[in-house]
C-alpha positions, 0 to 999 in steps of 0.5 A: 459492508458499505458499497462506495467510497463516501464516508470511508476514504478521503480525497488526497492528491495523487501527485503528492502521494507519488512525490512523498513515496519517492522522497521517503524511500517507500515509507509513505507507501507503508503509511498510506497502506496503514491509513487505507487499512484502518479505513477499510477495517472500520467499514468491512467485516473482512478485516486485515489483522493487526498482527499482520500489519505490525509484522509487515511494518517491522519487516519494512523498517528492518529492511530499510535500515539494513539497506541504508546501513549496507549502502553507507558501508558499500565497500563491504558487500557482505553486508548487502548480501547478508540482508537479501533474505530480509528484503525478500521476506519484507517484499513478500509481506508488502506485496501481500498487504497491497493485494489485500488492500486492493481486493478490499477496495474492489469489494467496497466499490462493488467493482468487477473486472472492466468497471471504471473503479476496478483496481487492475492488478497489473497497474496496482503492482506497479503504482501501489497506493498512487493508483489506489488513491487515483481510483478512490478520488475517481470514486469520490468524484463520481458520488459528487456528480 
């Protein structure tokens, strides 16, 4: 397995990532996770299953569509209540994917708790791909210097 971010990840704007995650109601988060996963799977033996990725994306889409439909029909609360289960399952898959990507980025960076490039689990749980992109940018800048 390669150590370091060069030839694996690309530098990208953190503010752009933040804005797109918000404006796309989380869809850009899924896209970035997919991009990170593709880059990781090409450079490590610890692959993230394509079946898992596909299942997570399908659950996210179903969850998002049911949420939008429920909000469009907010007068009927049974629609929102009936979709709580799919939201919970989708969220569990999303969090699992985020943790898997985080752990693999830490492995690729060769970073441990307390290192500059180590992805803190608490911060990752709040800022997801925004924080990951920030750390990747730091790792890429470190190689240039």
